C-alpha positions as CSV (number, residue, x, y, z in Angstrom):
1,X,148.6,86.4,-44.4
2,X,150.4,83.3,-45.7
3,X,149.9,80.9,-42.8
4,X,146.3,80.1,-42.1
5,X,145.3,78.0,-39.1
6,X,141.8,76.8,-39.1
7,X,139.7,74.0,-37.6
8,X,140.3,71.8,-40.7
9,X,144.0,72.2,-40.9
10,X,147.0,74.3,-41.6
11,X,147.8,75.9,-44.9
12,X,150.4,78.4,-46.1
13,X,153.0,79.3,-48.6
14,X,156.3,77.6,-48.7
15,X,159.3,79.5,-47.5
16,X,159.7,82.5,-45.2
17,X,159.7,82.9,-41.4
18,X,158.3,80.3,-39.0
19,X,154.8,81.4,-37.9
20,X,154.3,83.5,-41.0
21,X,154.5,80.7,-43.7
22,X,154.4,77.0,-43.9
23,X,158.0,76.3,-42.9
24,X,159.6,73.0,-41.8
25,X,159.3,74.2,-38.2
26,X,155.6,74.8,-38.6
27,X,155.1,71.4,-40.2
28,X,156.8,69.7,-37.2
29,X,154.8,71.8,-34.7
30,X,151.4,71.1,-36.1
31,X,152.1,67.4,-37.0
32,X,153.3,66.8,-33.4
33,X,150.2,68.6,-32.1
34,X,147.9,66.4,-34.2
35,X,149.7,63.4,-32.9
36,X,149.3,64.5,-29.3
37,X,145.5,65.1,-30.0
38,X,145.3,61.5,-31.4
39,X,146.9,60.2,-28.2
40,X,144.5,62.1,-26.0
41,X,141.4,61.0,-27.9
42,X,142.5,57.4,-28.4
43,X,143.8,56.8,-24.9
44,X,141.6,58.9,-22.5
45,X,143.5,57.6,-19.4
46,X,146.7,58.9,-20.8
47,X,148.5,55.6,-21.1
48,X,149.1,54.3,-24.7
49,X,148.4,50.6,-25.0
50,X,149.6,50.4,-28.7
51,X,151.1,52.4,-31.5
52,X,148.8,54.7,-33.3
53,X,148.6,54.5,-37.1
54,X,148.1,57.4,-39.4
55,X,147.7,57.4,-43.2
56,X,149.6,60.1,-45.1
57,X,148.8,60.9,-48.8
58,X,149.7,63.9,-50.9
59,X,148.9,65.7,-54.1
60,X,151.6,66.2,-56.8
61,X,152.5,69.8,-56.0
62,X,156.2,70.7,-56.1
63,X,156.7,70.9,-52.3
64,X,154.8,67.6,-51.8
65,X,157.8,65.3,-51.3
66,X,159.6,67.7,-49.0
67,X,156.5,68.2,-46.9
68,X,155.7,64.5,-46.8
69,X,159.2,63.6,-45.6
70,X,158.9,66.1,-42.7
71,X,155.4,65.0,-41.7
72,X,156.2,61.3,-41.9
73,X,159.4,61.8,-39.8
74,X,157.5,63.9,-37.2
75,X,154.8,61.3,-36.9
76,X,157.4,58.6,-36.3
77,X,159.2,60.8,-33.8
78,X,155.9,61.2,-32.0
79,X,155.5,57.4,-31.7
80,X,153.1,57.0,-34.5
81,X,153.3,54.3,-37.2
82,X,152.8,55.6,-40.8
83,X,150.9,54.2,-43.7
84,X,152.3,56.1,-46.6
85,X,150.1,56.0,-49.7
86,X,152.2,58.5,-51.7
87,X,150.5,60.4,-54.5
88,X,146.8,60.2,-53.7
89,X,143.6,62.1,-54.2
90,X,142.0,63.6,-51.0
91,X,139.1,61.1,-51.2
92,X,141.5,58.2,-51.7
93,X,143.3,59.2,-48.5
94,X,140.0,59.5,-46.6
95,X,139.0,56.0,-47.7
96,X,142.5,54.6,-46.9
97,X,142.0,55.6,-43.3
98,X,139.0,53.4,-42.8
99,X,140.3,50.8,-45.2
100,X,143.5,50.3,-43.1
101,X,141.7,50.7,-39.8
102,X,144.0,53.6,-39.0
103,X,143.5,56.1,-36.2
104,X,143.7,59.1,-38.4
105,X,145.1,60.6,-41.6
106,X,146.9,63.7,-42.9
107,X,146.3,64.9,-46.5
108,X,149.1,67.1,-47.8
109,X,147.3,69.3,-50.3
110,X,146.4,73.0,-50.7
111,X,143.5,71.9,-53.0
112,X,142.9,74.5,-55.7
113,X,145.5,77.0,-54.4
114,X,148.5,77.9,-56.6
115,X,151.9,76.1,-56.6
116,X,153.5,78.1,-53.7
117,X,150.8,76.8,-51.3
118,X,150.6,73.5,-49.4
119,X,148.6,72.4,-46.4
120,X,148.0,69.7,-43.7
121,X,144.4,68.6,-43.8
122,X,143.6,66.5,-40.7
123,X,141.4,63.5,-40.5
124,X,139.8,61.5,-37.7
125,X,139.5,57.7,-37.5
126,X,136.5,57.8,-39.8
127,X,138.5,59.4,-42.6
128,X,136.6,62.7,-42.1
129,X,137.8,66.2,-41.3
130,X,138.0,67.2,-37.7
131,X,135.0,69.1,-36.3
132,X,135.3,72.5,-34.7
133,X,136.1,71.3,-31.2
134,X,138.6,68.8,-32.4
135,X,140.4,71.3,-34.6
136,X,140.4,73.9,-31.9
137,X,142.1,71.4,-29.5
138,X,144.9,70.7,-32.1
139,X,145.5,74.4,-32.4
140,X,145.5,74.9,-28.6
141,X,148.1,72.1,-28.3
142,X,150.2,73.8,-30.9
143,X,149.9,77.2,-29.2
144,X,151.3,76.0,-25.9
145,X,153.6,73.4,-27.5
146,X,151.9,70.8,-25.4
147,X,153.3,67.7,-27.1
148,X,156.0,65.2,-26.1
149,X,158.1,62.8,-28.0
150,X,158.8,59.2,-26.8
151,X,162.3,57.7,-26.2
152,X,163.9,55.4,-28.7
153,X,161.9,52.3,-28.1
154,X,158.7,54.2,-28.6
155,X,159.3,55.8,-32.0
156,X,157.1,54.7,-34.9
157,X,158.0,53.3,-38.3
158,X,156.6,53.3,-41.8
159,X,154.6,50.1,-41.7
160,X,153.3,50.3,-45.3
161,X,154.2,52.3,-48.4
162,X,151.8,51.5,-51.2
163,X,149.1,53.2,-53.3
164,X,145.4,52.9,-52.4
165,X,144.1,53.9,-55.8
166,X,143.1,50.4,-56.8
167,X,141.0,49.9,-53.7
168,X,139.3,53.3,-54.3
169,X,138.5,52.6,-57.9
170,X,137.2,49.1,-57.1
171,X,134.9,50.5,-54.4
172,X,133.4,53.0,-56.8
173,X,132.9,50.4,-59.5
174,X,131.2,48.1,-57.0
175,X,128.5,50.6,-56.1
176,X,124.9,49.4,-57.1
177,X,124.2,52.7,-58.8
178,X,127.3,52.5,-61.0
179,X,126.6,50.5,-64.1
180,X,129.9,49.7,-65.7
181,X,128.4,47.7,-68.5
182,X,126.0,50.4,-69.5
183,X,128.9,52.9,-69.6
184,X,131.0,50.5,-71.6
185,X,128.2,50.0,-74.1
186,X,127.8,53.8,-74.6
187,X,131.4,54.0,-75.9
188,X,132.1,57.4,-74.4
189,X,135.1,59.5,-75.4
190,X,136.3,62.0,-72.8
191,X,138.9,64.6,-72.3
192,X,140.4,64.7,-68.8
193,X,142.3,67.7,-67.5
194,X,144.0,66.9,-64.2
195,X,146.2,70.1,-64.0
196,X,149.3,67.8,-63.7
197,X,148.4,66.5,-60.3
198,X,147.2,63.2,-58.9
199,X,144.0,63.2,-60.9
200,X,146.2,62.4,-63.9
201,X,146.9,59.0,-62.3
202,X,143.6,57.9,-60.8
203,X,140.9,59.5,-63.1
204,X,142.1,58.0,-66.4
205,X,142.5,54.6,-64.6
206,X,138.9,54.7,-63.4
207,X,137.5,55.8,-66.8
208,X,139.4,53.1,-68.7
209,X,138.1,50.5,-66.3
210,X,134.6,51.7,-67.3
211,X,135.4,51.3,-71.0
212,X,135.8,55.0,-71.7
213,X,138.2,56.3,-74.4
214,X,140.3,58.9,-72.6
215,X,142.1,61.9,-74.1
216,X,144.6,63.0,-71.5
217,X,145.3,66.7,-71.0
218,X,147.7,67.9,-68.3
219,X,147.8,64.4,-66.7
220,X,151.5,64.2,-65.9
221,X,151.6,64.3,-62.0
222,X,154.7,66.5,-61.7
223,X,153.0,69.4,-59.9
224,X,153.7,71.9,-62.8
225,X,150.2,73.3,-63.0
226,X,149.4,74.0,-66.6
227,X,146.9,76.7,-65.6
228,X,145.4,78.2,-62.4
229,X,144.3,75.0,-60.6
230,X,140.9,76.2,-59.5
231,X,138.5,74.6,-62.0
232,X,136.4,77.6,-62.9
233,X,135.5,78.7,-66.5
234,X,138.2,81.4,-67.0
235,X,140.9,78.8,-66.3
236,X,139.5,76.1,-68.6
237,X,139.9,77.5,-72.1
238,X,142.3,74.8,-73.3
239,X,139.9,71.9,-72.5
240,X,137.0,73.9,-73.8
241,X,138.6,74.0,-77.2
242,X,139.9,70.4,-77.2
243,X,136.6,68.7,-76.3
244,X,134.8,69.5,-79.6
245,X,138.1,69.4,-81.6
246,X,138.6,65.8,-80.4
247,X,135.0,64.8,-81.0
248,X,134.6,63.9,-77.4
249,X,131.3,63.4,-75.6
250,X,132.3,65.5,-72.7
251,X,135.3,66.8,-70.7
252,X,136.1,66.7,-67.0
253,X,138.4,68.8,-65.0
254,X,139.5,68.1,-61.4
255,X,141.5,70.2,-59.0
256,X,144.9,69.1,-57.7
257,X,143.4,66.8,-55.0
258,X,140.5,65.5,-57.0
259,X,137.6,66.5,-54.7
260,X,136.0,68.9,-57.1
261,X,134.6,68.0,-60.5
262,X,133.9,70.4,-63.3
263,X,132.2,69.3,-66.6
264,X,132.5,70.5,-70.2
265,X,129.7,69.9,-72.6
266,X,130.3,68.2,-76.0
267,X,130.4,71.6,-77.7
268,X,133.0,73.0,-75.4
269,X,130.6,75.1,-73.3
270,X,130.6,74.9,-69.5
271,X,128.1,72.6,-67.8
272,X,128.6,74.8,-64.7
273,X,130.2,73.7,-61.5
274,X,127.1,74.4,-59.5
275,X,125.3,71.8,-61.6
276,X,127.7,68.9,-61.1
277,X,126.1,68.0,-57.8
278,X,122.6,68.7,-59.2
279,X,123.0,66.2,-62.1
280,X,124.5,63.5,-59.9
281,X,121.8,64.1,-57.3
282,X,119.1,63.8,-60.0
283,X,120.3,60.4,-60.9
284,X,120.8,59.2,-57.3
285,X,117.3,60.4,-56.3
286,X,115.7,58.8,-59.3
287,X,117.0,55.4,-58.0
288,X,117.0,56.0,-54.2
289,X,114.6,58.8,-53.2
290,X,115.6,60.7,-50.1
291,X,116.9,63.9,-48.8
292,X,119.8,66.2,-49.9
293,X,122.1,68.8,-48.4
294,X,124.4,71.5,-49.8
295,X,125.9,74.6,-48.2
296,X,124.2,78.0,-48.1
297,X,126.2,79.3,-51.0
298,X,125.2,76.6,-53.4
299,X,122.5,76.8,-56.1
300,X,118.8,76.5,-55.4
301,X,118.7,74.0,-58.3
302,X,119.5,71.2,-55.9
303,X,116.4,72.0,-53.8
304,X,114.3,72.1,-57.0
305,X,115.5,68.7,-58.1
306,X,115.1,67.2,-54.6
307,X,111.5,68.4,-54.5
308,X,110.8,66.9,-57.9
309,X,111.8,63.5,-56.5
310,X,109.7,64.0,-53.3
311,X,112.6,64.5,-51.0
312,X,113.6,67.3,-48.6
313,X,116.5,69.7,-49.0
314,X,118.5,71.2,-46.1
315,X,121.3,73.8,-46.2
316,X,124.4,73.7,-44.1
317,X,127.1,76.2,-43.1
318,X,129.9,76.4,-45.6
319,X,132.6,73.7,-45.1
320,X,132.6,70.0,-45.9
321,X,132.5,69.0,-42.2
322,X,129.3,71.0,-41.8
323,X,127.7,69.5,-44.9
324,X,128.5,66.0,-43.7
325,X,127.1,66.7,-40.2
326,X,123.8,68.0,-41.7
327,X,123.6,65.0,-44.1
328,X,123.8,62.7,-41.1
329,X,121.2,64.7,-39.2
330,X,118.8,64.6,-42.2
331,X,119.7,61.1,-43.4
332,X,120.6,62.6,-46.8
333,X,121.3,60.1,-49.6
334,X,123.4,62.6,-51.6
335,X,124.9,66.0,-50.9
336,X,127.9,68.2,-51.3
337,X,129.0,71.7,-52.3
338,X,128.3,73.9,-55.3
339,X,131.9,74.0,-56.3
340,X,131.7,70.6,-57.9
341,X,132.0,68.6,-54.7
342,X,129.9,65.5,-54.6
343,X,129.4,63.6,-51.3
344,X,127.9,60.2,-51.7
345,X,127.7,58.5,-48.3
346,X,127.0,55.0,-49.8
347,X,130.8,55.2,-50.6
348,X,132.2,57.5,-47.9
349,X,131.5,60.9,-46.4
350,X,133.8,63.2,-48.3
351,X,133.8,65.1,-51.6
352,X,134.9,62.7,-54.3
353,X,135.3,63.5,-58.0
354,X,135.7,59.8,-58.9
355,X,132.3,58.7,-57.6
356,X,130.8,61.9,-59.1
357,X,131.9,61.0,-62.6
358,X,131.1,57.3,-62.3
359,X,127.5,58.2,-61.3
360,X,127.2,60.9,-64.0
361,X,128.4,58.6,-66.8
362,X,125.9,55.9,-65.7
363,X,123.1,58.5,-65.8
364,X,124.2,59.6,-69.3
365,X,124.4,56.0,-70.5
366,X,121.0,55.1,-69.2
367,X,119.2,58.2,-70.5
368,X,121.0,58.4,-73.8
369,X,121.3,62.2,-73.4
370,X,124.2,64.3,-74.4
371,X,125.6,66.4,-71.5
372,X,124.2,69.7,-72.9
373,X,120.8,68.0,-73.2
374,X,120.9,66.9,-69.6
375,X,121.9,70.4,-68.5
376,X,118.8,71.8,-70.4
377,X,116.5,69.8,-68.2
378,X,117.5,71.7,-65.0
379,X,116.2,75.0,-63.7
380,X,118.4,77.9,-65.1
381,X,120.1,79.9,-62.4
382,X,123.1,82.2,-62.3
383,X,125.3,83.0,-59.3
384,X,127.2,86.3,-59.1
385,X,130.2,86.1,-56.7
386,X,131.4,89.4,-55.2
387,X,133.3,90.9,-52.2
388,X,133.6,94.1,-50.3
389,X,137.0,95.0,-48.9
390,X,136.8,96.5,-45.5
391,X,139.1,98.5,-43.2
392,X,140.7,96.2,-40.6
393,X,138.8,96.4,-37.4
394,X,135.4,96.9,-39.1
395,X,132.6,95.4,-37.0
396,X,131.5,92.8,-39.6
397,X,129.2,91.0,-37.2
398,X,127.4,94.3,-36.5
399,X,126.9,94.9,-40.3
400,X,125.5,91.4,-40.8
401,X,123.1,91.9,-37.9
402,X,121.8,95.1,-39.4
403,X,121.3,93.4,-42.8
404,X,119.4,90.6,-41.1
405,X,117.1,93.2,-39.4
406,X,116.6,95.1,-42.6
407,X,115.4,92.0,-44.4
408,X,113.6,90.4,-41.5
409,X,110.4,90.1,-43.5
410,X,112.1,87.7,-45.9
411,X,113.2,84.1,-45.1
412,X,116.6,84.6,-43.4
413,X,119.1,82.0,-42.3
414,X,122.0,83.1,-40.0
415,X,123.8,79.8,-39.2
416,X,126.7,81.1,-41.4
417,X,126.6,84.8,-42.0
418,X,123.3,85.9,-43.4
419,X,121.4,84.3,-46.2
420,X,118.3,86.0,-47.5
421,X,115.9,83.9,-49.5
422,X,113.6,85.9,-51.8
423,X,110.8,84.1,-53.7
424,X,112.8,83.7,-56.9
425,X,116.4,84.5,-55.8
426,X,118.7,84.6,-52.9
427,X,121.8,86.4,-51.5
428,X,124.4,85.1,-49.0
429,X,126.6,87.4,-47.0
430,X,129.6,85.9,-45.2
431,X,132.7,87.4,-43.5
432,X,136.0,85.9,-44.3
433,X,138.0,84.2,-41.6
434,X,141.3,85.3,-43.1
435,X,140.8,88.7,-44.8
436,X,138.9,91.9,-43.9
437,X,136.2,91.3,-46.5
438,X,132.5,90.4,-46.8
439,X,131.7,87.9,-49.5
440,X,128.4,88.5,-51.3
441,X,127.0,85.6,-53.4
442,X,123.7,86.3,-55.2
443,X,121.7,83.8,-57.3
444,X,118.8,84.6,-59.7
445,X,117.3,83.5,-63.0
446,X,120.1,85.1,-65.2
447,X,123.3,87.0,-64.9
448,X,121.7,90.5,-65.1
449,X,119.2,89.7,-62.3
450,X,121.9,88.1,-60.1
451,X,124.2,91.1,-60.5
452,X,121.4,93.5,-59.9
453,X,120.6,91.8,-56.6
454,X,124.2,91.7,-55.6
455,X,124.7,95.4,-56.4
456,X,121.6,96.3,-54.4
457,X,122.9,94.4,-51.3
458,X,126.4,95.9,-51.8
459,X,124.8,99.4,-51.8
460,X,123.0,98.5,-48.6
461,X,126.2,97.4,-46.9
462,X,128.2,100.4,-48.0
463,X,125.4,102.5,-46.6
464,X,126.2,101.0,-43.2
465,X,129.9,101.5,-43.3
């Protein structure tokens, strides 16, 4: 499947047949549907009283300009005024929606997917992803082509075409927990790998504003990804070698839309993407005690650190919109996802690598610790990530129900698949929405134990097939 329609947006590969890939026809269809949804929600009586305004930002992938031109044109054809911020990180676009008082936003990015992919990620007036009901309504409008276009006097225009990077950076630097002078005094030297996307613009600018000496790696925003853009260890060999060779204090890697942050220790070893949120939360909680949230597939280390600071931890279903909802419900002061996604609501409610690195550098500056020394202070866990391929038509829900019953004596959470919490380890089973597979994530004290747990659960599932 190369066109994936979900509640958070539309993603697919460029080229091919309409309905099977992300073609110009699909871009028009879903942009028009989103515009129609905005009209319905903004003007419940059905009579527009003004022009709607939508922010459009994109990452640097090769199809970005083409997709942006079509999306902007369709918005205008739908009677919507466009605020075009050009090359922009996902969190920058989110902040631009509220900063401009816009009615919504569209982020053109396929995040960590390879170059052939692109996507429309849809935002509400709060600069947050649509919830399940909102996303479902957009898809329903698209399904029945329930959108209309105004006549000539009702079309929109591009009312602004300017970057929002400066405003985003200034907002991060103005946060009370970001101490620019402490970071400047620490005289950090850092390597930044932005996989030749928009992080290569905004991340060096932020760091230099904090007095950091920056060594740029893959920071030309031309969309020619220098390696697989998902920031996981097997794709980060180049920066792992460069950090110690350059005598840098640490390295950071962001994905193409800059909502995930991976860290490299001063010796070139991996800090671990699961621990990005843990470290940032440790600092935030030391200054503003409170609650935390991550998704069910994230490390238990966050719960441990939260308890250390006297707060309560809660788990949400996988997906940023679900994490944000749970954070609001529990009044969490920090949260996010174990893939390096930090959500700091004092700034905005979205994953943001810029605020993550600014808070982390402040913590390092104040403690005087090297990054590897900070990592050593946290509980050691290892996550084994696995999958089982199924025959199409397999009753996955039935399998998960049987697994829940089998382990009913343990602590079980079924808000998103089945998560089984054992005293010193856990396993999370989820069905994919796009493929006939079950994902099995297992965490334990080390690699061998995590893989043993995963293999035990995989054997249980195969016994049910």
